[in-house]
C-alpha positions as CSV (number, residue, x, y, z in Angstrom):
1,M,-26.8,162.8,98.6
2,V,-27.4,163.2,94.9
3,E,-25.3,165.7,93.3
4,G,-27.0,168.7,91.4
5,T,-30.6,168.3,93.0
6,A,-30.1,171.3,95.6
7,I,-32.9,173.7,96.1
8,L,-32.8,176.8,97.9
9,A,-34.3,176.4,101.8
10,D,-36.0,179.1,103.7
11,P,-34.3,179.2,107.0
12,A,-37.3,181.6,108.5
13,R,-39.7,178.7,108.0
14,Q,-37.5,175.9,109.8
15,N,-37.9,174.9,113.5
16,A,-34.4,174.7,113.8
17,M,-31.5,176.1,115.8
18,Y,-29.2,175.9,112.8
19,P,-31.4,175.9,109.8
20,A,-30.5,174.4,106.0
21,T,-29.8,176.7,103.6
22,H,-30.3,173.9,100.9
23,Y,-31.9,170.7,100.4
24,L,-30.4,168.0,98.4
25,D,-32.0,164.8,97.0
26,L,-31.1,162.1,99.3
27,D,-30.8,158.4,98.5
28,K,-31.5,156.2,101.5
29,K,-32.4,152.3,102.0
30,C,-36.0,151.5,103.6
31,L,-35.6,149.8,106.7
32,R,-38.9,147.8,106.1
33,C,-38.6,146.4,102.7
34,G,-35.0,147.0,101.7
35,Q,-35.5,149.2,98.8
36,R,-33.9,152.0,97.7
37,F,-35.6,155.2,97.2
38,I,-35.0,159.0,96.9
39,F,-36.0,161.4,99.9
40,F,-36.6,164.5,97.3
41,A,-35.5,167.7,98.2
42,R,-38.8,169.2,97.3
43,E,-40.1,166.7,99.9
44,Q,-37.5,167.9,102.4
45,K,-38.9,171.6,102.0
46,F,-42.4,170.6,102.5
47,W,-41.3,168.5,105.7
48,Y,-39.2,171.2,107.5
49,E,-41.2,174.4,106.1
50,E,-44.5,173.6,105.6
51,L,-45.3,170.7,108.0
52,G,-42.6,171.6,110.6
53,F,-40.8,168.7,111.1
54,P,-37.6,169.2,113.5
55,P,-34.1,169.1,111.5
56,R,-32.9,165.9,110.6
57,S,-35.9,163.9,110.6
58,E,-36.0,161.8,107.6
59,P,-38.2,158.8,106.7
60,N,-36.8,155.5,107.3
61,E,-39.0,153.9,105.0
62,C,-40.2,154.3,101.4
63,A,-43.3,155.7,100.2
64,D,-45.0,152.5,99.9
65,C,-43.9,151.1,103.4
66,R,-45.2,154.2,104.9
67,K,-48.5,154.0,103.1
68,V,-48.8,150.5,104.9
69,L,-47.6,151.7,108.4
70,R,-50.2,154.6,108.3
71,K,-53.1,152.3,107.3
72,L,-51.7,150.1,110.3
73,H,-51.9,152.9,112.2
74,G,-55.1,153.7,111.7
75,Q,-56.3,149.9,111.9
76,R,-54.6,149.9,115.2
77,Q,-56.7,153.2,116.5
78,R,-60.1,151.7,115.1
79,Y,-59.2,148.7,117.0
80,E,-58.6,150.3,120.4
81,V,-62.2,151.8,119.8
82,L,-64.0,148.8,118.9
83,V,-62.6,146.3,121.2
84,N,-63.5,148.9,124.5
85,Q,-67.0,149.0,123.3
86,S,-69.1,146.4,125.1
87,Q,-71.9,146.2,121.9
88,L,-70.8,145.8,118.2
89,T,-73.0,145.8,115.5
90,P,-72.2,142.9,112.9
91,E,-70.6,145.5,110.4
92,E,-68.5,146.8,113.3
93,T,-67.8,143.0,114.1
94,W,-66.6,142.3,110.7
95,E,-64.5,145.5,110.8
96,F,-63.0,144.7,114.0
97,A,-61.9,141.3,112.5
98,D,-60.4,142.6,109.6
99,C,-58.3,145.0,111.9
100,V,-56.9,142.3,113.9
101,F,-56.2,139.9,111.0
102,S,-54.2,142.9,109.4
103,L,-52.4,143.6,112.8
104,C,-51.5,140.0,113.5
105,D,-50.3,139.5,109.8
106,E,-48.0,142.4,110.2
107,G,-46.7,141.0,113.8
108,I,-48.1,143.8,115.6
109,F,-50.3,141.5,117.5
110,G,-49.9,137.8,118.6
111,D,-52.9,135.4,118.6
112,G,-54.5,136.9,121.9
113,P,-56.8,139.3,120.0
114,L,-58.3,136.9,118.1
115,D,-60.4,135.4,121.1
116,H,-61.9,139.0,121.0
117,V,-63.2,138.4,117.4
118,R,-64.4,134.9,118.6
119,K,-66.1,136.7,121.3
120,F,-67.7,139.3,119.4
121,L,-68.6,136.6,116.4
122,K,-70.5,134.6,118.9
123,R,-73.0,137.7,119.5
124,I,-73.8,137.7,116.0
125,P,-77.7,137.2,115.1
126,L,-78.1,133.9,113.7
127,E,-80.1,135.4,110.6
128,L,-76.8,136.9,109.8
129,R,-74.2,134.1,110.3
130,E,-74.5,133.0,106.6
131,T,-73.6,136.3,105.1
132,P,-70.5,136.5,102.9
133,A,-69.2,138.9,105.4
134,H,-69.6,136.7,108.4
135,L,-68.5,133.5,106.4
136,R,-65.1,135.4,105.4
137,V,-64.4,136.4,108.7
138,V,-65.0,132.6,109.9
139,A,-62.8,131.1,107.6
140,K,-60.1,133.5,107.9
141,L,-60.3,133.0,112.0
142,A,-60.3,129.1,111.3
143,E,-57.1,129.7,109.0
144,K,-55.6,131.9,111.6
145,S,-56.4,129.4,114.6
146,H,-54.6,126.6,112.4
147,K,-51.6,128.0,112.1
């Protein structure tokens, strides 16, 4: 807790059996990157009174890491949509590959999904295989395959 940072809470707006009466800035350490960050009293008020988070739920990651995690979550969702389609446009294929590469880089996936990328790349029309987007994906795939 950071002393001298208290702001009043509105107990009626909290989803809690024992609502808070005040919020204080909390000094925290990010579980992902190890950096210190402040979970500000005003953020807590927003979380608990506007968004309806349950009491005692607090971020375990700093704002930058939470942003990365939201992006990865979005990429995972997009991956799930694309991997289950029987046909992808070339643009969707390159987008799919970027999702796979990001998720592999973050350790969410192993190398298995790279086979899906190879499968979809084989379906790209010959006239599009020399485009910068295609060549970038092929180079990244080759790089990942040699690790």
